[in-house]
Short mmCIF file of the C-alpha atoms (twelve columns), coordinates in Angstrom:
data_MODEL
# 
_entry.id   MODEL 
# 
loop_
_atom_site.group_PDB 
_atom_site.id 
_atom_site.type_symbol 
_atom_site.label_atom_id 
_atom_site.label_alt_id 
_atom_site.label_comp_id 
_atom_site.label_asym_id 
_atom_site.label_seq_id 
_atom_site.Cartn_x 
_atom_site.Cartn_y 
_atom_site.Cartn_z 
_atom_site.pdbx_PDB_model_num 
ATOM 1   C CA . MET A 1   -2.166  8.516   17.214  1 
ATOM 2   C CA . GLY A 2   0.745   6.280   18.057  1 
ATOM 3   C CA . TRP A 3   1.885   2.865   16.941  1 
ATOM 4   C CA . THR A 4   0.471   -0.417  18.231  1 
ATOM 5   C CA . GLY A 5   2.799   -3.401  18.690  1 
ATOM 6   C CA . THR A 6   1.285   -6.858  18.889  1 
ATOM 7   C CA . HIS A 7   1.750   -10.510 17.927  1 
ATOM 8   C CA . LYS A 8   0.612   -11.871 14.551  1 
ATOM 9   C CA . PRO A 9   0.693   -15.664 14.262  1 
ATOM 10  C CA . LYS A 10  2.804   -16.958 11.391  1 
ATOM 11  C CA . GLY A 11  0.743   -17.633 8.306   1 
ATOM 12  C CA . GLN A 12  -2.257  -15.583 9.418   1 
ATOM 13  C CA . LYS A 13  -3.676  -13.470 6.589   1 
ATOM 14  C CA . MET A 14  -3.553  -9.700  7.102   1 
ATOM 15  C CA . LYS A 15  -7.341  -9.443  6.674   1 
ATOM 16  C CA . ASP A 16  -7.859  -11.959 9.493   1 
ATOM 17  C CA . PHE A 17  -5.245  -10.233 11.639  1 
ATOM 18  C CA . PHE A 18  -6.900  -6.838  11.282  1 
ATOM 19  C CA . ALA A 19  -10.385 -8.340  11.731  1 
ATOM 20  C CA . SER A 20  -9.290  -9.408  15.219  1 
ATOM 21  C CA . GLU A 21  -7.645  -6.017  15.876  1 
ATOM 22  C CA . PHE A 22  -10.620 -3.932  14.692  1 
ATOM 23  C CA . SER A 23  -13.589 -5.851  16.074  1 
ATOM 24  C CA . SER A 24  -16.107 -3.009  15.584  1 
ATOM 25  C CA . VAL A 25  -15.818 -2.989  11.777  1 
ATOM 26  C CA . GLU A 26  -16.411 -5.479  8.991   1 
ATOM 27  C CA . ILE A 27  -13.521 -5.600  6.544   1 
ATOM 28  C CA . LEU A 28  -14.885 -5.771  3.000   1 
ATOM 29  C CA . ALA A 29  -11.512 -5.644  1.245   1 
ATOM 30  C CA . CYS A 30  -7.917  -5.667  2.460   1 
ATOM 31  C CA . LYS A 31  -4.725  -5.236  0.451   1 
ATOM 32  C CA . THR A 32  -1.162  -5.084  1.785   1 
ATOM 33  C CA . LEU A 33  1.558   -3.533  -0.360  1 
ATOM 34  C CA . GLN A 34  5.221   -4.418  0.150   1 
ATOM 35  C CA . ARG A 35  4.618   -5.302  3.805   1 
ATOM 36  C CA . ARG A 36  4.616   -1.524  4.468   1 
ATOM 37  C CA . GLU A 37  1.056   -0.385  3.912   1 
ATOM 38  C CA . THR A 38  -2.355  -2.023  4.290   1 
ATOM 39  C CA . TYR A 39  -5.495  -0.508  2.797   1 
ATOM 40  C CA . MET A 40  -8.948  -1.641  3.914   1 
ATOM 41  C CA . ALA A 41  -12.516 -0.844  2.920   1 
ATOM 42  C CA . VAL A 42  -14.555 -1.190  6.117   1 
ATOM 43  C CA . ARG A 43  -18.065 -0.680  7.463   1 
ATOM 44  C CA . ARG A 44  -19.221 -0.501  11.054  1 
ATOM 45  C CA . LYS A 45  -20.724 -3.813  12.180  1 
ATOM 46  C CA . ASN A 46  -23.695 -2.393  14.099  1 
ATOM 47  C CA . ASP A 47  -25.396 -1.123  10.916  1 
ATOM 48  C CA . PRO A 48  -25.213 -3.048  7.625   1 
ATOM 49  C CA . ASN A 49  -26.401 0.092   5.784   1 
ATOM 50  C CA . GLU A 50  -23.478 2.047   7.209   1 
ATOM 51  C CA . HIS A 51  -21.175 3.875   4.820   1 
ATOM 52  C CA . VAL A 52  -17.971 2.199   3.638   1 
ATOM 53  C CA . PHE A 53  -14.787 4.114   4.412   1 
ATOM 54  C CA . ALA A 54  -11.050 3.429   4.211   1 
ATOM 55  C CA . ILE A 55  -8.573  2.565   6.938   1 
ATOM 56  C CA . VAL A 56  -4.861  2.837   6.147   1 
ATOM 57  C CA . CYS A 57  -2.286  1.031   8.288   1 
ATOM 58  C CA . LEU A 58  1.434   1.673   8.112   1 
ATOM 59  C CA . LEU A 59  3.325   -1.514  9.011   1 
ATOM 60  C CA . HIS A 60  6.626   -2.507  10.533  1 
ATOM 61  C CA . PHE A 61  7.593   -6.158  10.982  1 
ATOM 62  C CA . THR A 62  10.143  -7.494  13.484  1 
ATOM 63  C CA . PRO A 63  10.121  -11.276 12.969  1 
ATOM 64  C CA . GLN A 64  12.656  -11.953 15.760  1 
ATOM 65  C CA . SER A 65  10.341  -10.496 18.423  1 
ATOM 66  C CA . TYR A 66  7.181   -11.959 19.919  1 
ATOM 67  C CA . TYR A 67  5.546   -8.580  19.200  1 
ATOM 68  C CA . ASN A 68  6.311   -9.038  15.530  1 
ATOM 69  C CA . VAL A 69  3.933   -6.483  13.989  1 
ATOM 70  C CA . THR A 70  3.723   -2.791  14.729  1 
ATOM 71  C CA . TYR A 71  1.070   -0.752  12.943  1 
ATOM 72  C CA . LYS A 72  -0.284  2.772   12.844  1 
ATOM 73  C CA . ASP A 73  -3.905  2.984   11.754  1 
ATOM 74  C CA . MET A 74  -5.689  6.015   10.311  1 
ATOM 75  C CA . SER A 75  -9.018  6.489   8.629   1 
ATOM 76  C CA . GLU A 76  -9.141  8.305   5.327   1 
ATOM 77  C CA . PHE A 77  -10.629 11.254  7.243   1 
ATOM 78  C CA . CYS A 78  -7.245  11.811  8.905   1 
ATOM 79  C CA . GLY A 79  -5.707  12.494  5.491   1 
ATOM 80  C CA . PRO A 80  -3.020  9.786   5.553   1 
ATOM 81  C CA . ASN A 81  0.147   10.445  3.585   1 
ATOM 82  C CA . ALA A 82  0.287   6.860   2.278   1 
ATOM 83  C CA . SER A 83  -1.774  7.085   -0.906  1 
ATOM 84  C CA . ASN A 84  -1.216  3.893   -2.886  1 
ATOM 85  C CA . CYS A 85  -4.687  2.454   -2.296  1 
ATOM 86  C CA . PRO A 86  -5.521  -0.211  -4.894  1 
ATOM 87  C CA . GLU A 87  -8.545  0.164   -7.169  1 
ATOM 88  C CA . ASP A 88  -10.355 -2.859  -5.665  1 
ATOM 89  C CA . VAL A 89  -10.412 -1.113  -2.262  1 
ATOM 90  C CA . LEU A 90  -11.135 2.411   -3.571  1 
ATOM 91  C CA . SER A 91  -14.073 1.199   -5.656  1 
ATOM 92  C CA . LEU A 92  -15.894 -0.071  -2.549  1 
ATOM 93  C CA . LEU A 93  -15.833 3.267   -0.683  1 
ATOM 94  C CA . SER A 94  -19.066 5.190   -0.268  1 
ATOM 95  C CA . PRO A 95  -19.230 8.658   -1.815  1 
ATOM 96  C CA . LEU A 96  -17.899 11.282  0.579   1 
ATOM 97  C CA . GLU A 97  -21.002 13.416  0.083   1 
ATOM 98  C CA . ASP A 98  -23.036 10.628  1.739   1 
ATOM 99  C CA . GLN A 99  -20.670 10.417  4.704   1 
ATOM 100 C CA . CYS A 100 -20.029 14.072  5.536   1 
ATOM 101 C CA . LYS A 101 -22.796 16.562  6.047   1 
ATOM 102 C CA . ASP A 102 -20.341 19.461  6.032   1 
ATOM 103 C CA . ALA A 103 -18.270 19.553  2.838   1 
ATOM 104 C CA . GLU A 104 -16.264 22.419  4.316   1 
ATOM 105 C CA . SER A 105 -15.004 20.358  7.262   1 
ATOM 106 C CA . SER A 106 -11.310 19.558  7.355   1 
ATOM 107 C CA . SER A 107 -12.071 15.819  7.659   1 
ATOM 108 C CA . TYR A 108 -14.041 15.869  4.419   1 
ATOM 109 C CA . GLN A 109 -11.309 17.829  2.646   1 
ATOM 110 C CA . TRP A 110 -8.562  15.492  3.919   1 
ATOM 111 C CA . ALA A 111 -10.465 12.408  2.761   1 
ATOM 112 C CA . ASP A 112 -11.220 14.032  -0.594  1 
ATOM 113 C CA . GLU A 113 -7.554  14.972  -1.127  1 
ATOM 114 C CA . TRP A 114 -6.431  11.469  -0.093  1 
ATOM 115 C CA . ARG A 115 -8.809  9.821   -2.590  1 
ATOM 116 C CA . LYS A 116 -7.622  12.158  -5.346  1 
ATOM 117 C CA . ARG A 117 -3.949  11.316  -4.601  1 
ATOM 118 C CA . CYS A 118 -4.766  7.601   -4.700  1 
ATOM 119 C CA . GLN A 119 -6.524  7.995   -8.066  1 
ATOM 120 C CA . GLU A 120 -3.594  10.029  -9.438  1 
ATOM 121 C CA . ASN A 121 -1.131  7.341   -8.318  1 
ATOM 122 C CA . LEU A 122 -3.239  4.625   -9.961  1 
ATOM 123 C CA . GLN A 123 -3.357  6.604   -13.208 1 
ATOM 124 C CA . LYS A 124 0.416   7.177   -13.162 1 
ATOM 125 C CA . ARG A 125 1.066   3.466   -12.730 1 
ATOM 126 C CA . ALA A 126 -1.428  2.516   -15.435 1 
ATOM 127 C CA . ALA A 127 0.089   5.009   -17.876 1 
ATOM 128 C CA . ILE A 128 3.515   3.349   -17.750 1 
ATOM 129 C CA . LYS A 129 3.559   -0.221  -18.919 1 
ATOM 130 C CA . ILE A 130 6.736   -1.962  -17.815 1 
ATOM 131 C CA . ARG A 131 8.196   -3.932  -20.719 1 
ATOM 132 C CA . LYS A 132 11.241  -6.073  -21.242 1 
ATOM 133 C CA . GLY A 133 14.318  -3.984  -22.013 1 
ATOM 134 C CA . MET A 134 13.159  -0.845  -20.166 1 
ATOM 135 C CA . HIS A 135 15.685  0.999   -18.011 1 
ATOM 136 C CA . ILE A 136 14.022  2.135   -14.775 1 
ATOM 137 C CA . LYS A 137 15.351  4.084   -11.811 1 
ATOM 138 C CA . PHE A 138 13.773  4.063   -8.354  1 
ATOM 139 C CA . GLU A 139 13.742  7.220   -6.239  1 
ATOM 140 C CA . LYS A 140 15.020  5.273   -3.211  1 
ATOM 141 C CA . PRO A 141 17.215  2.162   -3.282  1 
ATOM 142 C CA . LEU A 142 15.438  -1.194  -3.154  1 
ATOM 143 C CA . GLN A 143 16.795  -3.512  -0.457  1 
ATOM 144 C CA . PHE A 144 17.240  -7.195  -1.212  1 
ATOM 145 C CA . THR A 145 17.652  -10.261 0.977   1 
ATOM 146 C CA . ASP A 146 21.355  -10.544 0.119   1 
ATOM 147 C CA . GLY A 147 21.877  -7.148  1.810   1 
ATOM 148 C CA . SER A 148 22.475  -5.187  -1.377  1 
ATOM 149 C CA . GLU A 149 20.675  -1.988  -2.351  1 
ATOM 150 C CA . HIS A 150 20.161  -0.767  -5.907  1 
ATOM 151 C CA . THR A 151 18.240  1.988   -7.701  1 
ATOM 152 C CA . GLU A 152 18.772  1.366   -11.443 1 
ATOM 153 C CA . PHE A 153 17.598  -1.719  -13.292 1 
ATOM 154 C CA . MET A 154 16.980  -3.143  -16.740 1 
ATOM 155 C CA . VAL A 155 13.709  -5.088  -16.976 1 
ATOM 156 C CA . GLU A 156 14.451  -8.724  -17.863 1 
ATOM 157 C CA . SER A 157 10.789  -9.819  -17.802 1 
ATOM 158 C CA . GLY A 158 7.439   -8.385  -16.766 1 
ATOM 159 C CA . ARG A 159 5.712   -11.499 -15.442 1 
ATOM 160 C CA . PRO A 160 7.261   -12.466 -13.111 1 
ATOM 161 C CA . MET A 161 8.958   -9.106  -12.625 1 
ATOM 162 C CA . ARG A 162 12.696  -9.691  -12.981 1 
ATOM 163 C CA . LEU A 163 15.157  -6.792  -12.884 1 
ATOM 164 C CA . ARG A 164 18.851  -6.834  -13.792 1 
ATOM 165 C CA . VAL A 165 21.042  -4.426  -11.839 1 
ATOM 166 C CA . MET A 166 22.575  -1.663  -13.954 1 
ATOM 167 C CA . ASN A 167 26.153  -0.440  -13.415 1 
ATOM 168 C CA . ASP A 168 27.200  -3.539  -11.493 1 
ATOM 169 C CA . SER A 169 30.415  -5.457  -12.122 1 
ATOM 170 C CA . PHE A 170 28.645  -8.747  -11.360 1 
ATOM 171 C CA . PRO A 171 25.336  -9.003  -13.298 1 
ATOM 172 C CA . ARG A 172 22.599  -9.819  -10.813 1 
ATOM 173 C CA . VAL A 173 18.931  -10.401 -11.538 1 
ATOM 174 C CA . TYR A 174 16.330  -9.931  -8.811  1 
ATOM 175 C CA . ARG A 175 12.690  -10.882 -8.753  1 
ATOM 176 C CA . ILE A 176 10.396  -8.300  -7.210  1 
ATOM 177 C CA . ARG A 177 6.680   -8.150  -6.587  1 
ATOM 178 C CA . ARG A 178 4.635   -5.932  -8.862  1 
ATOM 179 C CA . ASP A 179 3.322   -4.214  -5.706  1 
ATOM 180 C CA . THR A 180 6.772   -2.636  -5.397  1 
ATOM 181 C CA . LEU A 181 5.942   -0.541  -8.434  1 
ATOM 182 C CA . LEU A 182 2.795   0.728   -6.694  1 
ATOM 183 C CA . CYS A 183 4.430   1.998   -3.545  1 
ATOM 184 C CA . THR A 184 7.969   2.913   -4.605  1 
ATOM 185 C CA . PRO A 185 8.343   5.977   -6.859  1 
ATOM 186 C CA . TYR A 186 10.356  5.323   -10.020 1 
ATOM 187 C CA . GLU A 187 10.957  6.784   -13.447 1 
ATOM 188 C CA . VAL A 188 11.524  5.218   -16.839 1 
ATOM 189 C CA . VAL A 189 14.976  6.298   -18.051 1 
ATOM 190 C CA . SER A 190 14.727  4.700   -21.491 1 
# 
């Protein structure tokens, strides 16, 4: 289970890219978060009644290279650590009981634990509504295109998500994607 490096044409959608990489499955839904993780609901092409399962791909982009995308793919039955699967992908998955005859198998247990972690993460994110004026702190620093890294922010607006850096001599406001909140652990300070 290594990493695969390949070329992705500029402008090609991730769903189309992975459709060409995984030719034996039909991709029903595909969602990429923060250019770090892609979650897909897939079904084997040879049987339209086949069960729908998840594939998780960790991503690394190197735009300067011809081989500009490196990915590591895992099915949910490998128990991937990345567990930020969006609801629109999770909702398409077939029940595990239909896919595994042996509920005691490690593959079944790994997939079950992964789905539970994804649901827990979705519930955590839904429980906290980001509002203007909130002070939030990320577990790891967010990197921005100007080369700076910051962990603490004051929310300037929720849509689009604009964050003002806390404890900075020069007040800077950054716009981030809401997906960042899905895949980067944070806490609400006040």
